[in-house]
N, C-alpha and C positions, 0 to 999 in steps of 0.2 A: 573429448568429453571431459569436463571437469568433475572430479569425484569429491572435491572438497565441499563441505557444507558451509554455506554462507553464514549460518547462525552459530557455527562451532566457535568456541572461545579461542582467542589467539594464544599461540604457544608462549610460555613464560619467557623463553629466551629471546623472543623476537624483539628487536630494537624499535623503540617508539621515538619519533621525532617530536621534540618539544620546542615550540617557538615562544614560550612564555617564560620570562625570568621575573618572578614575582618580587625578588629582592630589590629591583630597581624600577621595573615598569609600573608598579603601583604608585610610587611617588611621582614619576613622570606623568602618569595619567591624571593624578590629582592636581598637579601643577598646571597641566594643559587645560583641564576642565575649568579650573579656577580662573585662568587667564581668559578663556573664551567667555565665561560668564561676565567677567569684568569688562571685556571689550564690548560685548553686546550691550551691557548696561550703559557704558560710556557712549556708544554710538547712538543709542536711543536718547540719552540725555542731551547729546550734541544736536541731534536732529530736532528734538523738542525745543531746545534753546534757540536754534536758528529759526524755527517756525514761529515761535513767539516773537522773536525780533522782527521778522518780516511782517507779521501781522501788525505789530506796533508801529512800524515805519509807514505802512500804508493806511492805517486806521485814522490817524490824526492829521492827515494832510488835507489842506483845503483844495489845493490844486493837485490833482493826481498826475504825476509824471509817469508815462508808460516806461517801464524798465524791462519789458519783454514778457513773454509768456510765463506764467507762474509755474507751470509744470517743468519748464526748462530750468528755472531757478532751483526748484526742489531736486531735480535730477542732478544738477551740478553739486549741490550740497551733499546729496547721497553718494555721488562718486568720490567726493573728498573723504567722507566717512568710510566708504568701502576701501579706498586706497590705503588709508591709515590702518584699517583693520587688517588688510592683506600684508602690509609691511611689518606690522607687529607680529603677525602669525609666522611669517617667513623667518624673522629674527628668532622667535621662540623655537621654531623647528630646528634651526641651526644650533641653538644652545642645547636643545634636547639631544640632537645627534652627537654633539661633542661630549656630553655627559655619558651617553650610551657607549660611545667609542672608547672613552677613558675606562669605563667599567669593564668593557669587553677585553681591552688590552691588559688590564690588571689580572683578570681571571686567566686569560690565555698565557700570560707571563708566568704565573704561579703554576699552571698546569704543565707548561713546557719544562719548567724547572723539575717538577716531579717525574715527568716522563724521561727527561735527560738523565736523572739519577737512576731511574729504572733501567735505561739502556746500558748504563755502565755497571749494572748489577750492584749499585750502591743502595742498600736498603737500610741505611742508618736512619735515625729518628728524623721525622719531618716536623716542620712547624704546624701548629694547629690551624687548619684551614676550614674547620667545620662551620664557623660563623660567617665565612665569606661567600661561599657559593656551593650549591649542591654538587656540581661537577668535581670540585676540589675535595669535597667530603667523600664522594664515591672513589676518587683516585687514591685518597689517603687510606680508605678502608681496603681497597685492593692491594695497595702496597703493604699494609699490615698483614694481610693473609699471605702474601708472597714472602714476607719476612719470616713468618712462622714456618712456612713450607721449606724455605731454604735452611733454616736452623735444623729442622727435622732431617732434611736431606743431608746436611753436613754430619749429623749424628749417625745416619745410616752408612755414610761413606767411611767414617771412623770405625764403625762396627765391621764393615767389609774388610778394611785394611787389617784390623785385628784378627778377623777370621782367616784371612789369607796367610798372615804371618804365623798363626797358631796351627794351621793345617787342619781345619775342621772338616767334617764330613760334607759330601756333596749335597745332601738333602738340606742341611743347615745353610750351606752357601746358596742354594737355590732359593731358600726362603728370604734371605737378605737381598738377593738380586731381584726377586719379585717385588719386594717392598720398594726398592729403588726404582724399578720400572713404573710402578703405580705413581710415584712422586713425579717422575719425569714425563708422564703421559700428558699430552696437551688437552685431553678430554676429561681430565680428572675433575670431578665436581668440587667446588670450594665451599 
């Protein structure tokens, strides 16, 4: 029996998947919609032009030469327009996929750089990624919090070394060790 209420708010710490990257998808969407509108207008214009041409060809003839069923001719012209429409759309999708892939690689390369520095405990200054992507901004903010935590941790270790060399009381030593344990705790809230 599930005791969780379906209307209860989600916990703050729960991770949410985001599939929208507004920094690039907005422009790709605008470009694709503009392309589709242009293609539809061009297809309608082409079909209209061909229809008028076919009417003009058959209207002023004295002796009508049968060229086949009219619907078959219209279908043939429609398939030409549809084929061109499809080819242009496939090319546009390939270009959009290339732009998206390049954007994704740039973000992942910068993110991997930050994570690599973190793995080596190198919390030196980072380049400003705040304008590039939300993930990079969040990673930079996390690294800044960790940088401050490590500075404070370093200060506490120096105090501990000074306390050990000075021979302070066990109560004071316990206090310094407790503050170190809080800093080292993986569940410490940031």
